[in-house]
Biopython code that builds the backbone (N, CA, C, O; Angstrom):
import numpy as np
from Bio.PDB.StructureBuilder import StructureBuilder

atoms = [
    (1, "MET", "N", (0.827, -1.183, 0.000)),
    (1, "MET", "CA", (0.000, 0.000, 0.000)),
    (1, "MET", "C", (0.871, 1.246, 0.000)),
    (1, "MET", "O", (0.430, 2.299, -0.462)),
    (2, "ASP", "N", (2.078, 1.156, 0.498)),
    (2, "ASP", "CA", (2.960, 2.315, 0.526)),
    (2, "ASP", "C", (3.198, 2.884, -0.868)),
    (2, "ASP", "O", (3.145, 4.098, -1.065)),
    (3, "LEU", "N", (3.459, 2.008, -1.833)),
    (3, "LEU", "CA", (3.737, 2.453, -3.189)),
    (3, "LEU", "C", (2.514, 3.117, -3.815)),
    (3, "LEU", "O", (2.632, 4.166, -4.448)),
    (4, "LEU", "N", (1.350, 2.514, -3.641)),
    (4, "LEU", "CA", (0.117, 3.099, -4.176)),
    (4, "LEU", "C", (-0.136, 4.469, -3.566)),
    (4, "LEU", "O", (-0.477, 5.419, -4.271)),
    (5, "GLU", "N", (0.030, 4.563, -2.262)),
    (5, "GLU", "CA", (-0.150, 5.839, -1.565)),
    (5, "GLU", "C", (0.837, 6.881, -2.106)),
    (5, "GLU", "O", (0.461, 8.029, -2.344)),
    (6, "GLU", "N", (2.084, 6.482, -2.295)),
    (6, "GLU", "CA", (3.108, 7.389, -2.826)),
    (6, "GLU", "C", (2.734, 7.872, -4.232)),
    (6, "GLU", "O", (2.853, 9.059, -4.532)),
    (7, "TYR", "N", (2.283, 6.952, -5.089)),
    (7, "TYR", "CA", (1.918, 7.321, -6.457)),
    (7, "TYR", "C", (0.745, 8.291, -6.488)),
    (7, "TYR", "O", (0.721, 9.215, -7.301)),
    (8, "ILE", "N", (-0.221, 8.086, -5.610)),
    (8, "ILE", "CA", (-1.376, 8.992, -5.559)),
    (8, "ILE", "C", (-0.936, 10.367, -5.080)),
    (8, "ILE", "O", (-1.284, 11.380, -5.687)),
    (9, "LYS", "N", (-0.170, 10.405, -3.991)),
    (9, "LYS", "CA", (0.266, 11.683, -3.421)),
    (9, "LYS", "C", (1.172, 12.462, -4.370)),
    (9, "LYS", "O", (1.118, 13.691, -4.409)),
    (10, "SER", "N", (2.002, 11.757, -5.131)),
    (10, "SER", "CA", (2.924, 12.436, -6.046)),
    (10, "SER", "C", (2.261, 12.844, -7.360)),
    (10, "SER", "O", (2.840, 13.594, -8.145)),
    (11, "GLY", "N", (1.044, 12.347, -7.596)),
    (11, "GLY", "CA", (0.359, 12.663, -8.844)),
    (11, "GLY", "C", (0.705, 11.722, -9.985)),
    (11, "GLY", "O", (0.248, 11.916, -11.112)),
    (12, "ARG", "N", (1.502, 10.713, -9.703)),
    (12, "ARG", "CA", (1.862, 9.742, -10.737)),
    (12, "ARG", "C", (0.631, 8.983, -11.219)),
    (12, "ARG", "O", (0.530, 8.622, -12.391)),
    (13, "ILE", "N", (-0.300, 8.748, -10.302)),
    (13, "ILE", "CA", (-1.592, 8.161, -10.662)),
    (13, "ILE", "C", (-2.619, 9.278, -10.560)),
    (13, "ILE", "O", (-2.756, 9.911, -9.514)),
    (14, "LYS", "N", (-3.331, 9.515, -11.634)),
    (14, "LYS", "CA", (-4.376, 10.541, -11.663)),
    (14, "LYS", "C", (-5.730, 9.863, -11.446)),
    (14, "LYS", "O", (-6.075, 8.905, -12.138)),
    (15, "LEU", "N", (-6.483, 10.371, -10.485)),
    (15, "LEU", "CA", (-7.770, 9.775, -10.144)),
    (15, "LEU", "C", (-8.892, 10.781, -10.321)),
    (15, "LEU", "O", (-8.703, 11.982, -10.132)),
    (16, "ASN", "N", (-10.059, 10.277, -10.686)),
    (16, "ASN", "CA", (-11.246, 11.102, -10.851)),
    (16, "ASN", "C", (-12.281, 10.645, -9.831)),
    (16, "ASN", "O", (-12.927, 9.614, -10.022)),
    (17, "THR", "N", (-12.445, 11.405, -8.749)),
    (17, "THR", "CA", (-13.371, 10.999, -7.685)),
    (17, "THR", "C", (-14.826, 11.137, -8.088)),
    (17, "THR", "O", (-15.712, 10.727, -7.338)),
    (18, "HIS", "N", (-15.092, 11.701, -9.248)),
    (18, "HIS", "CA", (-16.480, 11.921, -9.672)),
    (18, "HIS", "C", (-16.963, 10.910, -10.710)),
    (18, "HIS", "O", (-18.071, 11.036, -11.232)),
    (19, "LYS", "N", (-16.134, 9.906, -11.010)),
    (19, "LYS", "CA", (-16.525, 8.893, -11.993)),
    (19, "LYS", "C", (-17.628, 7.981, -11.460)),
    (19, "LYS", "O", (-18.517, 7.577, -12.209)),
    (20, "PHE", "N", (-17.573, 7.661, -10.175)),
    (20, "PHE", "CA", (-18.557, 6.785, -9.549)),
    (20, "PHE", "C", (-19.448, 7.600, -8.630)),
    (20, "PHE", "O", (-18.993, 8.556, -8.002)),
    (21, "HIS", "N", (-20.716, 7.224, -8.550)),
    (21, "HIS", "CA", (-21.677, 7.997, -7.766)),
    (21, "HIS", "C", (-22.374, 7.147, -6.705)),
    (21, "HIS", "O", (-23.343, 7.589, -6.087)),
    (22, "GLU", "N", (-21.877, 5.926, -6.498)),
    (22, "GLU", "CA", (-22.481, 5.026, -5.522)),
    (22, "GLU", "C", (-21.831, 5.228, -4.152)),
    (22, "GLU", "O", (-20.667, 5.614, -4.045)),
    (23, "THR", "N", (-22.614, 4.958, -3.115)),
    (23, "THR", "CA", (-22.053, 4.971, -1.769)),
    (23, "THR", "C", (-21.169, 3.740, -1.607)),
    (23, "THR", "O", (-21.392, 2.717, -2.253)),
    (24, "TYR", "N", (-20.165, 3.847, -0.739)),
    (24, "TYR", "CA", (-19.218, 2.743, -0.586)),
    (24, "TYR", "C", (-18.724, 2.655, 0.847)),
    (24, "TYR", "O", (-18.833, 3.598, 1.631)),
    (25, "THR", "N", (-18.177, 1.485, 1.162)),
    (25, "THR", "CA", (-17.575, 1.235, 2.469)),
    (25, "THR", "C", (-16.330, 0.395, 2.255)),
    (25, "THR", "O", (-16.118, -0.135, 1.164)),
    (26, "VAL", "N", (-15.506, 0.268, 3.282)),
    (26, "VAL", "CA", (-14.269, -0.515, 3.204)),
    (26, "VAL", "C", (-14.348, -1.672, 4.192)),
    (26, "VAL", "O", (-14.645, -1.479, 5.371)),
    (27, "HIS", "N", (-14.079, -2.879, 3.695)),
    (27, "HIS", "CA", (-14.011, -4.069, 4.551)),
    (27, "HIS", "C", (-12.579, -4.204, 5.058)),
    (27, "HIS", "O", (-11.635, -4.191, 4.269)),
    (28, "ASP", "N", (-12.420, -4.331, 6.355)),
    (28, "ASP", "CA", (-11.109, -4.490, 6.971)),
    (28, "ASP", "C", (-10.791, -5.966, 7.153)),
    (28, "ASP", "O", (-11.445, -6.632, 7.955)),
    (29, "PRO", "N", (-9.804, -6.500, 6.432)),
    (29, "PRO", "CA", (-9.428, -7.897, 6.627)),
    (29, "PRO", "C", (-8.886, -8.115, 8.036)),
    (29, "PRO", "O", (-7.997, -7.388, 8.479)),
    (30, "CYS", "N", (-9.412, -9.101, 8.734)),
    (30, "CYS", "CA", (-9.000, -9.371, 10.124)),
    (30, "CYS", "C", (-7.495, -9.533, 10.258)),
    (30, "CYS", "O", (-6.876, -8.913, 11.122)),
    (31, "ASN", "N", (-6.904, -10.367, 9.405)),
    (31, "ASN", "CA", (-5.483, -10.661, 9.554)),
    (31, "ASN", "C", (-4.626, -9.422, 9.348)),
    (31, "ASN", "O", (-3.575, -9.292, 9.976)),
    (32, "TYR", "N", (-5.045, -8.529, 8.500)),
    (32, "TYR", "CA", (-4.231, -7.351, 8.215)),
    (32, "TYR", "C", (-4.479, -6.217, 9.197)),
    (32, "TYR", "O", (-3.534, -5.578, 9.659)),
    (33, "VAL", "N", (-5.719, -5.967, 9.513)),
    (33, "VAL", "CA", (-6.031, -4.808, 10.346)),
    (33, "VAL", "C", (-5.988, -5.132, 11.832)),
    (33, "VAL", "O", (-5.385, -4.382, 12.600)),
    (34, "ARG", "N", (-6.600, -6.210, 12.253)),
    (34, "ARG", "CA", (-6.642, -6.497, 13.690)),
    (34, "ARG", "C", (-5.496, -7.391, 14.146)),
    (34, "ARG", "O", (-4.726, -7.020, 15.032)),
    (35, "LYS", "N", (-5.387, -8.560, 13.541)),
    (35, "LYS", "CA", (-4.396, -9.525, 13.993)),
    (35, "LYS", "C", (-2.979, -8.973, 13.892)),
    (35, "LYS", "O", (-2.182, -9.151, 14.813)),
    (36, "SER", "N", (-2.654, -8.309, 12.791)),
    (36, "SER", "CA", (-1.295, -7.804, 12.632)),
    (36, "SER", "C", (-0.985, -6.704, 13.640)),
    (36, "SER", "O", (0.159, -6.568, 14.074)),
    (37, "VAL", "N", (-1.988, -5.918, 14.017)),
    (37, "VAL", "CA", (-1.773, -4.867, 15.013)),
    (37, "VAL", "C", (-1.619, -5.482, 16.399)),
    (37, "VAL", "O", (-0.706, -5.127, 17.145)),
    (38, "MET", "N", (-2.512, -6.401, 16.739)),
    (38, "MET", "CA", (-2.496, -6.976, 18.088)),
    (38, "MET", "C", (-1.320, -7.926, 18.321)),
    (38, "MET", "O", (-0.718, -7.902, 19.394)),
    (39, "LEU", "N", (-0.985, -8.758, 17.337)),
    (39, "LEU", "CA", (0.063, -9.756, 17.530)),
    (39, "LEU", "C", (1.450, -9.275, 17.128)),
    (39, "LEU", "O", (2.444, -9.593, 17.781)),
    (40, "TYR", "N", (1.505, -8.502, 16.041)),
    (40, "TYR", "CA", (2.813, -8.135, 15.504)),
    (40, "TYR", "C", (3.133, -6.656, 15.670)),
    (40, "TYR", "O", (4.180, -6.183, 15.226)),
    (41, "HIS", "N", (2.224, -5.932, 16.310)),
    (41, "HIS", "CA", (2.415, -4.504, 16.576)),
    (41, "HIS", "C", (2.655, -3.704, 15.297)),
    (41, "HIS", "O", (3.432, -2.749, 15.286)),
    (42, "ASP", "N", (1.974, -4.110, 14.215)),
    (42, "ASP", "CA", (2.039, -3.364, 12.961)),
    (42, "ASP", "C", (1.385, -2.001, 13.137)),
    (42, "ASP", "O", (0.838, -1.682, 14.193)),
    (43, "ASP", "N", (1.457, -1.231, 12.104)),
    (43, "ASP", "CA", (0.896, 0.119, 12.088)),
    (43, "ASP", "C", (-0.601, 0.076, 12.374)),
    (43, "ASP", "O", (-1.344, -0.534, 11.606)),
    (44, "PRO", "N", (-1.070, 0.702, 13.453)),
    (44, "PRO", "CA", (-2.499, 0.693, 13.759)),
    (44, "PRO", "C", (-3.324, 1.512, 12.772)),
    (44, "PRO", "O", (-4.553, 1.521, 12.847)),
    (45, "ASN", "N", (-2.661, 2.192, 11.854)),
    (45, "ASN", "CA", (-3.374, 2.981, 10.855)),
    (45, "ASN", "C", (-3.618, 2.215, 9.559)),
    (45, "ASN", "O", (-4.026, 2.815, 8.564)),
    (46, "ASN", "N", (-3.377, 0.898, 9.546)),
    (46, "ASN", "CA", (-3.594, 0.117, 8.328)),
    (46, "ASN", "C", (-4.999, 0.313, 7.776)),
    (46, "ASN", "O", (-5.171, 0.490, 6.570)),
    (47, "GLY", "N", (-5.990, 0.285, 8.633)),
    (47, "GLY", "CA", (-7.368, 0.475, 8.184)),
    (47, "GLY", "C", (-7.599, 1.878, 7.648)),
    (47, "GLY", "O", (-8.301, 2.057, 6.653)),
    (48, "GLU", "N", (-7.019, 2.860, 8.292)),
    (48, "GLU", "CA", (-7.197, 4.246, 7.845)),
    (48, "GLU", "C", (-6.514, 4.494, 6.511)),
    (48, "GLU", "O", (-7.003, 5.280, 5.700)),
    (49, "ARG", "N", (-5.405, 3.840, 6.280)),
    (49, "ARG", "CA", (-4.706, 4.007, 5.000)),
    (49, "ARG", "C", (-5.566, 3.465, 3.857)),
    (49, "ARG", "O", (-5.621, 4.065, 2.783)),
    (50, "ALA", "N", (-6.233, 2.341, 4.084)),
    (50, "ALA", "CA", (-7.127, 1.785, 3.060)),
    (50, "ALA", "C", (-8.276, 2.742, 2.783)),
    (50, "ALA", "O", (-8.677, 2.912, 1.631)),
    (51, "ARG", "N", (-8.809, 3.368, 3.827)),
    (51, "ARG", "CA", (-9.901, 4.332, 3.656)),
    (51, "ARG", "C", (-9.417, 5.568, 2.898)),
    (51, "ARG", "O", (-10.129, 6.096, 2.044)),
    (52, "TRP", "N", (-8.215, 6.023, 3.211)),
    (52, "TRP", "CA", (-7.673, 7.199, 2.529)),
    (52, "TRP", "C", (-7.566, 6.937, 1.027)),
    (52, "TRP", "O", (-7.938, 7.783, 0.214)),
    (53, "ILE", "N", (-7.054, 5.754, 0.666)),
    (53, "ILE", "CA", (-6.934, 5.410, -0.759)),
    (53, "ILE", "C", (-8.307, 5.333, -1.404)),
    (53, "ILE", "O", (-8.498, 5.847, -2.506)),
    (54, "ALA", "N", (-9.263, 4.704, -0.743)),
    (54, "ALA", "CA", (-10.624, 4.615, -1.297)),
    (54, "ALA", "C", (-11.203, 6.006, -1.520)),
    (54, "ALA", "O", (-11.850, 6.252, -2.538)),
    (55, "LYS", "N", (-10.977, 6.910, -0.583)),
    (55, "LYS", "CA", (-11.530, 8.266, -0.686)),
    (55, "LYS", "C", (-10.826, 9.107, -1.742)),
    (55, "LYS", "O", (-11.331, 10.159, -2.135)),
    (56, "GLN", "N", (-9.659, 8.652, -2.206)),
    (56, "GLN", "CA", (-9.001, 9.329, -3.322)),
    (56, "GLN", "C", (-9.599, 8.871, -4.650)),
    (56, "GLN", "O", (-9.482, 9.555, -5.666)),
    (57, "CYS", "N", (-10.237, 7.709, -4.624)),
    (57, "CYS", "CA", (-10.810, 7.116, -5.840)),
    (57, "CYS", "C", (-12.268, 7.484, -6.048)),
    (57, "CYS", "O", (-12.716, 7.641, -7.184)),
    (58, "ILE", "N", (-13.012, 7.623, -4.956)),
    (58, "ILE", "CA", (-14.450, 7.917, -5.017)),
    (58, "ILE", "C", (-14.730, 9.065, -4.062)),
    (58, "ILE", "O", (-14.123, 9.155, -2.995)),
    (59, "ASP", "N", (-15.637, 9.930, -4.442)),
    (59, "ASP", "CA", (-16.003, 11.108, -3.644)),
    (59, "ASP", "C", (-16.133, 10.739, -2.166)),
    (59, "ASP", "O", (-16.959, 9.896, -1.816)),
    (60, "PRO", "N", (-15.332, 11.356, -1.293)),
    (60, "PRO", "CA", (-15.370, 11.027, 0.140)),
    (60, "PRO", "C", (-16.739, 11.230, 0.793)),
    (60, "PRO", "O", (-17.038, 10.597, 1.805)),
    (61, "SER", "N", (-17.564, 12.096, 0.230)),
    (61, "SER", "CA", (-18.889, 12.314, 0.825)),
    (61, "SER", "C", (-19.801, 11.103, 0.654)),
    (61, "SER", "O", (-20.844, 11.019, 1.303)),
    (62, "LEU", "N", (-19.419, 10.166, -0.213)),
    (62, "LEU", "CA", (-20.216, 8.963, -0.448)),
    (62, "LEU", "C", (-19.762, 7.787, 0.438)),
    (62, "LEU", "O", (-20.351, 6.707, 0.389)),
    (63, "TYR", "N", (-18.726, 8.003, 1.237)),
    (63, "TYR", "CA", (-18.186, 6.948, 2.089)),
    (63, "TYR", "C", (-19.106, 6.690, 3.277)),
    (63, "TYR", "O", (-19.626, 7.625, 3.885)),
    (64, "ARG", "N", (-19.302, 5.411, 3.602)),
    (64, "ARG", "CA", (-20.100, 4.994, 4.752)),
    (64, "ARG", "C", (-19.248, 4.085, 5.626)),
    (64, "ARG", "O", (-18.759, 3.057, 5.157)),
    (65, "GLU", "N", (-19.068, 4.448, 6.880)),
    (65, "GLU", "CA", (-18.254, 3.654, 7.806)),
    (65, "GLU", "C", (-19.088, 2.512, 8.376)),
    (65, "GLU", "O", (-20.287, 2.666, 8.608)),
    (66, "MET", "N", (-18.443, 1.362, 8.603)),
    (66, "MET", "CA", (-19.141, 0.208, 9.171)),
    (66, "MET", "C", (-19.218, 0.277, 10.690)),
    (66, "MET", "O", (-20.207, -0.156, 11.281)),
    (67, "CYS", "N", (-18.186, 0.818, 11.325)),
    (67, "CYS", "CA", (-18.175, 0.871, 12.785)),
    (67, "CYS", "C", (-17.257, 1.995, 13.256)),
    (67, "CYS", "O", (-16.638, 2.688, 12.448)),
    (68, "ASP", "N", (-17.180, 2.161, 14.550)),
    (68, "ASP", "CA", (-16.436, 3.276, 15.137)),
    (68, "ASP", "C", (-14.924, 3.182, 14.976)),
    (68, "ASP", "O", (-14.247, 4.209, 15.007)),
    (69, "ASP", "N", (-14.378, 1.988, 14.806)),
    (69, "ASP", "CA", (-12.938, 1.796, 14.758)),
    (69, "ASP", "C", (-12.646, 0.531, 13.952)),
    (69, "ASP", "O", (-13.289, -0.493, 14.183)),
    (70, "PRO", "N", (-11.684, 0.569, 13.004)),
    (70, "PRO", "CA", (-11.371, -0.634, 12.225)),
    (70, "PRO", "C", (-11.054, -1.851, 13.090)),
    (70, "PRO", "O", (-11.310, -2.984, 12.682)),
    (71, "LEU", "N", (-10.501, -1.627, 14.274)),
    (71, "LEU", "CA", (-10.193, -2.759, 15.154)),
    (71, "LEU", "C", (-11.451, -3.417, 15.708)),
    (71, "LEU", "O", (-11.381, -4.535, 16.220)),
    (72, "ASN", "N", (-12.601, -2.751, 15.617)),
    (72, "ASN", "CA", (-13.866, -3.298, 16.101)),
    (72, "ASN", "C", (-14.734, -3.871, 14.982)),
    (72, "ASN", "O", (-15.829, -4.367, 15.247)),
    (73, "ASN", "N", (-14.268, -3.809, 13.756)),
    (73, "ASN", "CA", (-15.038, -4.307, 12.632)),
    (73, "ASN", "C", (-15.255, -5.814, 12.779)),
    (73, "ASN", "O", (-14.385, -6.518, 13.291)),
    (74, "LEU", "N", (-16.393, -6.302, 12.337)),
    (74, "LEU", "CA", (-16.710, -7.729, 12.459)),
    (74, "LEU", "C", (-15.919, -8.565, 11.464)),
    (74, "LEU", "O", (-15.545, -8.089, 10.392)),
    (75, "CYS", "N", (-15.672, -9.799, 11.830)),
    (75, "CYS", "CA", (-14.995, -10.768, 10.980)),
    (75, "CYS", "C", (-15.990, -11.318, 9.952)),
    (75, "CYS", "O", (-17.167, -11.508, 10.260)),
    (76, "CYS", "N", (-15.507, -11.573, 8.726)),
    (76, "CYS", "CA", (-16.381, -12.143, 7.696)),
    (76, "CYS", "C", (-16.364, -13.666, 7.716)),
    (76, "CYS", "O", (-17.208, -14.302, 7.085)),
    (77, "GLY", "N", (-15.401, -14.264, 8.440)),
    (77, "GLY", "CA", (-15.319, -15.717, 8.542)),
    (77, "GLY", "C", (-14.602, -16.390, 7.393)),
    (77, "GLY", "O", (-14.623, -17.617, 7.294)),
    (78, "ALA", "N", (-13.964, -15.619, 6.520)),
    (78, "ALA", "CA", (-13.338, -16.210, 5.338)),
    (78, "ALA", "C", (-11.822, -16.153, 5.348)),
    (78, "ALA", "O", (-11.186, -16.844, 4.552)),
    (79, "GLY", "N", (-11.232, -15.373, 6.201)),
    (79, "GLY", "CA", (-9.787, -15.182, 6.171)),
    (79, "GLY", "C", (-9.022, -16.248, 6.922)),
    (79, "GLY", "O", (-9.596, -17.136, 7.553)),
    (80, "GLY", "N", (-7.702, -16.131, 6.836)),
    (80, "GLY", "CA", (-6.822, -17.027, 7.586)),
    (80, "GLY", "C", (-6.996, -18.491, 7.243)),
    (80, "GLY", "O", (-6.736, -19.352, 8.083)),
    (81, "GLY", "N", (-7.430, -18.795, 6.033)),
    (81, "GLY", "CA", (-7.614, -20.178, 5.630)),
    (81, "GLY", "C", (-8.909, -20.810, 6.104)),
    (81, "GLY", "O", (-9.092, -22.019, 5.970)),
    (82, "ALA", "N", (-9.808, -20.010, 6.657)),
    (82, "ALA", "CA", (-11.051, -20.551, 7.213)),
    (82, "ALA", "C", (-11.907, -21.284, 6.175)),
    (82, "ALA", "O", (-12.620, -22.228, 6.517)),
    (83, "TRP", "N", (-11.841, -20.858, 4.916)),
    (83, "TRP", "CA", (-12.654, -21.535, 3.895)),
    (83, "TRP", "C", (-12.235, -22.994, 3.731)),
    (83, "TRP", "O", (-13.039, -23.832, 3.323)),
    (84, "ALA", "N", (-10.966, -23.298, 4.052)),
    (84, "ALA", "CA", (-10.477, -24.672, 3.907)),
    (84, "ALA", "C", (-10.720, -25.506, 5.159)),
    (84, "ALA", "O", (-10.444, -26.706, 5.159)),
    (85, "MET", "N", (-11.217, -24.911, 6.196)),
    (85, "MET", "CA", (-11.437, -25.608, 7.459)),
    (85, "MET", "C", (-12.835, -26.220, 7.504)),
    (85, "MET", "O", (-13.716, -25.815, 6.746)),
    (86, "PRO", "N", (-13.037, -27.187, 8.385)),
    (86, "PRO", "CA", (-14.340, -27.869, 8.450)),
    (86, "PRO", "C", (-15.369, -27.155, 9.334)),
    (86, "PRO", "O", (-16.278, -27.807, 9.849)),
    (87, "TYR", "N", (-15.254, -25.862, 9.519)),
    (87, "TYR", "CA", (-16.147, -25.127, 10.414)),
    (87, "TYR", "C", (-17.193, -24.340, 9.639)),
    (87, "TYR", "O", (-17.332, -23.131, 9.823)),
    (88, "GLU", "N", (-17.919, -25.019, 8.784)),
    (88, "GLU", "CA", (-18.880, -24.357, 7.897)),
    (88, "GLU", "C", (-19.942, -23.569, 8.660)),
    (88, "GLU", "O", (-20.248, -22.435, 8.293)),
    (89, "GLU", "N", (-20.496, -24.142, 9.695)),
    (89, "GLU", "CA", (-21.552, -23.467, 10.454)),
    (89, "GLU", "C", (-21.042, -22.156, 11.070)),
    (89, "GLU", "O", (-21.726, -21.132, 11.033)),
    (90, "GLU", "N", (-19.842, -22.207, 11.629)),
    (90, "GLU", "CA", (-19.256, -21.012, 12.230)),
    (90, "GLU", "C", (-18.976, -19.942, 11.174)),
    (90, "GLU", "O", (-19.238, -18.759, 11.394)),
    (91, "ARG", "N", (-18.441, -20.367, 10.022)),
    (91, "ARG", "CA", (-18.152, -19.413, 8.941)),
    (91, "ARG", "C", (-19.423, -18.728, 8.463)),
    (91, "ARG", "O", (-19.421, -17.524, 8.209)),
    (92, "TRP", "N", (-20.506, -19.482, 8.339)),
    (92, "TRP", "CA", (-21.779, -18.889, 7.921)),
    (92, "TRP", "C", (-22.282, -17.884, 8.955)),
    (92, "TRP", "O", (-22.836, -16.842, 8.607)),
    (93, "ALA", "N", (-22.081, -18.212, 10.230)),
    (93, "ALA", "CA", (-22.512, -17.296, 11.291)),
    (93, "ALA", "C", (-21.730, -15.985, 11.210)),
    (93, "ALA", "O", (-22.316, -14.904, 11.262)),
    (94, "TYR", "N", (-20.405, -16.086, 11.082)),
    (94, "TYR", "CA", (-19.588, -14.876, 10.935)),
    (94, "TYR", "C", (-19.991, -14.098, 9.691)),
    (94, "TYR", "O", (-20.191, -12.884, 9.739)),
    (95, "GLY", "N", (-20.106, -14.812, 8.583)),
    (95, "GLY", "CA", (-20.464, -14.159, 7.319)),
    (95, "GLY", "C", (-21.800, -13.452, 7.388)),
    (95, "GLY", "O", (-21.958, -12.364, 6.835)),
    (96, "SER", "N", (-22.758, -14.057, 8.059)),
    (96, "SER", "CA", (-24.085, -13.435, 8.197)),
    (96, "SER", "C", (-24.026, -12.149, 9.000)),
    (96, "SER", "O", (-24.678, -11.163, 8.657)),
    (97, "MET", "N", (-23.232, -12.161, 10.085)),
    (97, "MET", "CA", (-23.088, -10.942, 10.893)),
    (97, "MET", "C", (-22.389, -9.842, 10.093)),
    (97, "MET", "O", (-22.764, -8.672, 10.178)),
    (98, "LYS", "N", (-21.374, -10.223, 9.318)),
    (98, "LYS", "CA", (-20.647, -9.240, 8.503)),
    (98, "LYS", "C", (-21.567, -8.683, 7.416)),
    (98, "LYS", "O", (-21.567, -7.479, 7.158)),
    (99, "ALA", "N", (-22.341, -9.546, 6.786)),
    (99, "ALA", "CA", (-23.268, -9.093, 5.751)),
    (99, "ALA", "C", (-24.270, -8.101, 6.317)),
    (99, "ALA", "O", (-24.617, -7.121, 5.658)),
    (100, "GLU", "N", (-24.734, -8.348, 7.525)),
    (100, "GLU", "CA", (-25.668, -7.429, 8.175)),
    (100, "GLU", "C", (-24.983, -6.088, 8.478)),
    (100, "GLU", "O", (-25.585, -5.028, 8.311)),
    (101, "GLN", "N", (-23.738, -6.145, 8.918)),
    (101, "GLN", "CA", (-22.989, -4.916, 9.198)),
    (101, "GLN", "C", (-22.832, -4.093, 7.907)),
    (101, "GLN", "O", (-23.001, -2.874, 7.921)),
    (102, "ILE", "N", (-22.515, -4.755, 6.820)),
    (102, "ILE", "CA", (-22.382, -4.063, 5.534)),
    (102, "ILE", "C", (-23.727, -3.476, 5.119)),
    (102, "ILE", "O", (-23.804, -2.313, 4.722)),
    (103, "LYS", "N", (-24.781, -4.276, 5.209)),
    (103, "LYS", "CA", (-26.126, -3.820, 4.836)),
    (103, "LYS", "C", (-26.527, -2.575, 5.629)),
    (103, "LYS", "O", (-27.137, -1.659, 5.078)),
    (104, "ASN", "N", (-26.189, -2.541, 6.907)),
    (104, "ASN", "CA", (-26.565, -1.412, 7.759)),
    (104, "ASN", "C", (-25.889, -0.100, 7.360)),
    (104, "ASN", "O", (-26.359, 0.973, 7.739)),
    (105, "THR", "N", (-24.794, -0.170, 6.599)),
    (105, "THR", "CA", (-24.136, 1.062, 6.139)),
    (105, "THR", "C", (-24.933, 1.730, 5.026)),
    (105, "THR", "O", (-24.831, 2.940, 4.823)),
    (106, "GLY", "N", (-25.725, 0.942, 4.305)),
    (106, "GLY", "CA", (-26.431, 1.466, 3.141)),
    (106, "GLY", "C", (-25.533, 1.597, 1.922)),
    (106, "GLY", "O", (-25.960, 2.121, 0.893)),
    (107, "ALA", "N", (-24.289, 1.126, 2.021)),
    (107, "ALA", "CA", (-23.334, 1.235, 0.914)),
    (107, "ALA", "C", (-23.733, 0.338, -0.249)),
    (107, "ALA", "O", (-24.246, -0.766, -0.065)),
    (108, "GLU", "N", (-23.482, 0.847, -1.451)),
    (108, "GLU", "CA", (-23.751, 0.087, -2.669)),
    (108, "GLU", "C", (-22.518, -0.675, -3.149)),
    (108, "GLU", "O", (-22.636, -1.643, -3.901)),
    (109, "ILE", "N", (-21.331, -0.236, -2.713)),
    (109, "ILE", "CA", (-20.065, -0.866, -3.093)),
    (109, "ILE", "C", (-19.288, -1.199, -1.828)),
    (109, "ILE", "O", (-19.223, -0.391, -0.902)),
    (110, "VAL", "N", (-18.700, -2.392, -1.792)),
    (110, "VAL", "CA", (-17.807, -2.769, -0.699)),
    (110, "VAL", "C", (-16.413, -2.931, -1.287)),
    (110, "VAL", "O", (-16.207, -3.722, -2.207)),
    (111, "ILE", "N", (-15.466, -2.183, -0.755)),
    (111, "ILE", "CA", (-14.084, -2.278, -1.198)),
    (111, "ILE", "C", (-13.361, -3.186, -0.224)),
    (111, "ILE", "O", (-13.342, -2.934, 0.981)),
    (112, "ALA", "N", (-12.766, -4.242, -0.753)),
    (112, "ALA", "CA", (-12.037, -5.199, 0.081)),
    (112, "ALA", "C", (-10.614, -5.293, -0.431)),
    (112, "ALA", "O", (-10.381, -5.399, -1.636)),
    (113, "ARG", "N", (-9.677, -5.254, 0.479)),
    (113, "ARG", "CA", (-8.263, -5.345, 0.119)),
    (113, "ARG", "C", (-7.876, -6.794, -0.054)),
    (113, "ARG", "O", (-8.304, -7.667, 0.701)),
    (114, "ALA", "N", (-7.064, -7.033, -1.055)),
    (114, "ALA", "CA", (-6.452, -8.350, -1.220)),
    (114, "ALA", "C", (-5.066, -8.259, -0.605)),
    (114, "ALA", "O", (-4.317, -7.325, -0.892)),
    (115, "ILE", "N", (-4.725, -9.203, 0.221)),
    (115, "ILE", "CA", (-3.423, -9.228, 0.869)),
    (115, "ILE", "C", (-2.598, -10.327, 0.204)),
    (115, "ILE", "O", (-3.044, -11.470, 0.105)),
    (116, "THR", "N", (-1.414, -9.983, -0.244)),
    (116, "THR", "CA", (-0.536, -10.940, -0.871)),
    (116, "THR", "C", (0.452, -11.465, 0.162)),
    (116, "THR", "O", (1.142, -10.690, 0.824)),
    (117, "ALA", "N", (0.514, -12.760, 0.290)),
    (117, "ALA", "CA", (1.406, -13.361, 1.282)),
    (117, "ALA", "C", (2.854, -12.983, 0.983)),
    (117, "ALA", "O", (3.290, -12.963, -0.168)),
    (118, "GLY", "N", (3.567, -12.692, 2.034)),
    (118, "GLY", "CA", (4.984, -12.412, 1.889)),
    (118, "GLY", "C", (5.313, -10.981, 1.533)),
    (118, "GLY", "O", (6.483, -10.645, 1.350)),
    (119, "THR", "N", (4.301, -10.126, 1.429)),
    (119, "THR", "CA", (4.567, -8.719, 1.142)),
    (119, "THR", "C", (4.014, -7.882, 2.260)),
    (119, "THR", "O", (3.089, -8.288, 2.963)),
    (120, "LYS", "N", (4.571, -6.739, 2.416)),
    (120, "LYS", "CA", (4.065, -5.792, 3.402)),
    (120, "LYS", "C", (3.492, -4.615, 2.629)),
    (120, "LYS", "O", (4.214, -3.908, 1.926)),
    (121, "SER", "N", (2.186, -4.413, 2.765)),
    (121, "SER", "CA", (1.537, -3.343, 2.017)),
    (121, "SER", "C", (1.545, -2.059, 2.786)),
    (121, "SER", "O", (1.037, -1.047, 2.303)),
]
sb = StructureBuilder()
sb.init_structure("model")
sb.init_model(0)
sb.init_chain("A")
sb.init_seg("    ")
for serial, (resi, resn, name, xyz) in enumerate(atoms, 1):
    if name == "N":
        sb.init_residue(resn, " ", resi, " ")
    sb.init_atom(name, np.array(xyz, "f"), 0.0, 1.0, " ", f" {name:<3s}", serial, name[0])
structure = sb.get_structure()
């Protein structure tokens, strides 16, 4: 994410925040936003950096927050290899709660970060 942020700030990437007119929200991946902060003492602003990039792409007035703090965002039940685990009922329960949290924002678009193993974004 550092490189993308640098390119946006330097003007190397030109963005038009008025191209899209839908409301949007940002999904915080548990492993990147919560687990990495709590276990590895990573930058607690990981969630805010994702929001900053999203707001450079789409009009910030259309942004809808899911909760008061990225560290309090609900788990979707899909990360950390959970899809490969035999805990289907639990994953559905997590996913249902996350879907409800997203629905409550009224957002039409959900932006989710893809995390590449072995890289630091």
